[in-house]
C-alpha positions in Angstrom: -0.3 125.5 -17.0 3.2 126.4 -17.0 5.2 125.9 -13.8 2.6 123.3 -12.7 2.8 119.7 -11.6 -0.6 119.1 -13.3 -1.2 117.8 -16.8 -3.8 118.7 -19.4 -5.6 116.0 -21.4 -8.5 116.8 -23.8 -10.0 119.6 -21.7 -9.6 117.8 -18.4 -7.1 119.0 -15.7 -5.4 115.9 -14.4 -3.7 115.5 -11.1 -3.7 113.5 -7.8 -5.8 115.4 -5.3 -7.8 114.7 -2.2 -10.7 116.9 -3.1 -11.1 117.2 -6.9 -10.3 120.8 -7.0 -7.4 123.1 -7.7 -6.7 126.8 -7.5 -8.5 127.7 -10.7 -11.3 125.2 -11.5 -13.6 122.7 -9.9 -15.8 119.9 -11.1 -18.4 117.7 -9.4 -20.0 114.3 -10.4 -22.8 112.7 -8.4 -24.8 109.6 -9.5 -27.8 108.3 -7.7 -28.5 104.5 -8.5 -31.8 104.6 -6.7 -33.5 107.0 -9.0 -31.2 107.1 -12.0 -30.1 110.8 -11.7 -26.6 112.0 -12.6 -25.2 115.5 -12.0 -22.1 116.7 -13.5 -21.1 120.4 -13.4 -17.8 122.2 -13.9 -16.5 125.6 -13.4 -13.4 127.3 -14.8 -13.3 129.6 -11.8 -13.4 127.9 -8.5 -13.2 131.0 -6.3 -13.0 134.8 -6.3 -10.9 136.0 -3.4 -13.1 137.7 -0.7 -16.2 137.2 -2.8 -17.0 133.5 -3.2 -15.6 130.0 -3.1 -17.2 127.1 -4.9 -15.1 124.6 -3.1 -16.8 125.5 0.1 -20.2 125.3 -1.5 -19.8 122.4 -3.9 -21.6 119.8 -1.9 -24.7 122.2 -1.3 -24.7 123.2 -5.0 -24.5 119.5 -6.2 -27.3 118.3 -4.0 -29.5 121.3 -5.0 -29.1 120.6 -8.7 -29.8 116.9 -7.9 -33.0 117.8 -5.9 -34.2 120.2 -8.6 -33.7 117.4 -11.2 -35.6 115.1 -9.1 -38.5 117.7 -8.7 -38.6 118.3 -12.6 -38.7 114.5 -13.2 -41.6 113.9 -10.9 
């Protein structure tokens, strides 16, 4: 990450941010204590200009994965 204020640590991009994303990758982690489900997903491509943007859809995608996991566990 030349010319960046970010650091790289064992495959994790590390920086202070309000939303957990940056211009090139995105990760989401959600844990439900009620039913012991944990979802973690990461993409090395957060958006494609004019086509799609995972930052805009991250919440819906994460909840969708969690709901599919619940259905599979039932």
